[in-house]
N, C-alpha and C positions, 0 to 999 in steps of 0.2 A: 686417831688410831682406829676408832670404830668405823669411820667414814672409809678409810683405806681398806679395812677388812671387808666391808660390804662391797666395795669396788672389785676386789680380787674375787670375792665369792660370786658376784654377778658376771664377771668376766669369765670365770671358770665354767659357770652354768651356760653362758653364751657360746663358749667354745665347744662344750659338750653337745649342745643343741645343733650347732652348725655341723659337727662331724656326724651326728646321727642323721640329720636331714640330708646331707650329701650322700651318705651311704644308702638311705632309702631311695633317693633319686636314682642312684646307680642301679639298685635292684629293680626299680621300676622300669628303666631302659632295658635291662636284661630280660625282664618279663615281656616287654613289648617285642623284643627280638625273637624270643621263643614263640610267641603267638604268631608272628609273621612266618616263622619257619614251619610252624604246624599248619598254618593256612596253606602254604605252598605244598606241603606234603599231602594235605587233604585233596587239593586240586589234582595233584599228580596221581593219587590213588583213584580218584574218580574217573580220570581219563583212562587209566589202566583197566578199571572195572568195565568201562564202556567198550574198550577194545576186546576184552575177554568175553563179554556178552555177545558181541558180533561174531567172534570166532565160534562160540558155542552154538549160535544160530546156524552158522555155516556147516559145522560138523553134524548137526542134526538134520540137515537138509537132504532131500532125495538125491540131489546132484552129487554131493560129497559121498554118499553111501554107494551110488552106482559107480563113481570114479574109483573108490577103493576096491569095490568088487572086481572091476575090470583089471586094475593095476596090480593089486596084491593077491587076489584069489584066482586070477586068470579065468574069470567068468565072462560069458558073452550072452548077448541077447539071442533069441532063436533066429536062425538064418545067418548069423555071423560066423566067420571063421577066425580062429585064434592063431596068430603067428607068433612063435617064440623064437626070438633071435639069440644067438650065442652070447654068453656073458662077456667073452673076450673079443667083441666085434671091433672095438677100437684097435686092438693089437692086430687083428687080421687086416684092417684098412691100412695101417702103418706098414705092414709087411708087403702088401700088394703095391703100395707106392714105392717102397724101396726096390722091389723087383722091377717095376716099371722104369725106375731111374737107371738101374743097373743094365737092363736090356732096352736100349732105345728102339722105338718102333721102326721097323723096316717097311718101306713102302711095298704095296701089294705086287706091283710090277716086278720088283727084285725077287720076291718070293716065287712068283711064277717063273721067272728067268732061272733061278736055281733049280726049280723043280724039273724043267725040261732040258736044260743045258748043263 
């Protein structure tokens, strides 16, 4: 009876140890996965940081400042002339194309013919 009781006791302790060990192994694998994800995120953030630093350098460069002054502030260097195009330029081009298609080109000799005869 005592022998049977010891066997059941050790079997119970063995099962408990196995369950705890497997749960610890699963937690270890989850931790490794989280570390891998964190490493990937760190690499991604480092790449983003590098891109942002390059953008920052460009935005602080004299070329960018000159481009912005020309495009947004309509400034020019001495001796240059500023040409301001209408904002609806695309619409004007479309209208001119439509007019050209509606009125086909008449040869010059026909225009002269109509003028004199």
